[in-house]
C-alpha positions in Angstrom: 110.7 172.3 95.5 113.5 169.8 94.6 113.3 166.1 95.5 116.0 164.8 97.8 116.3 161.5 95.9 116.1 161.4 92.2 115.9 157.7 91.8 114.8 154.6 93.7 118.5 153.5 93.9 119.4 156.8 95.6 116.5 156.3 98.0 117.7 152.8 98.9 121.3 154.0 99.4 120.3 156.9 101.6 123.4 158.8 100.9 125.7 155.9 101.7 123.8 155.3 105.0 121.3 152.8 103.6 122.7 149.8 105.4 122.3 151.6 108.7 118.9 153.0 108.0 117.3 149.9 106.5 118.8 147.6 109.2 117.4 149.9 111.8 114.0 149.8 110.2 114.2 146.0 109.9 115.2 145.5 113.6 112.3 147.8 114.7 109.8 146.0 112.6 111.0 142.6 113.9 110.8 143.8 117.4 107.3 145.2 117.1 106.0 142.0 115.3 107.8 139.9 117.9 106.2 141.8 120.7 102.7 141.5 119.1 103.1 137.7 118.6 104.4 137.3 122.1 101.5 139.3 123.6 99.0 137.2 121.6 100.5 134.0 122.8 100.5 135.2 126.4 96.7 136.2 126.0 95.9 132.7 124.7 97.8 131.1 127.5 96.1 133.3 130.1 92.7 132.6 128.7 93.3 128.9 128.7 94.5 129.0 132.3 91.5 131.0 133.4 89.1 128.6 131.8 90.8 125.6 133.6 90.6 127.5 136.9 87.0 128.3 136.3 86.2 124.6 135.5 88.0 123.5 138.7 86.0 126.0 140.8 82.8 124.8 139.3 83.8 121.2 140.0 84.5 122.0 143.6 81.3 123.9 144.0 79.3 120.9 142.6 81.1 118.5 144.8 80.4 120.6 147.9 76.7 121.0 146.9 76.2 117.2 146.6 77.4 116.5 150.2 
């Protein structure tokens, strides 16, 4: 079995396609990380909104019970 790349520099160059290969990897990683961060922020926002909605419902319930 013969290795395709004999040095780290050859691996980075990817047979003169290194710029395309590594930029594709970079864009993909950025997109995945961006999606994860966006999803986490949306989750936090939704939980906050649900807590506010729950508090309003409890407040309405208490005001109706006191009448």
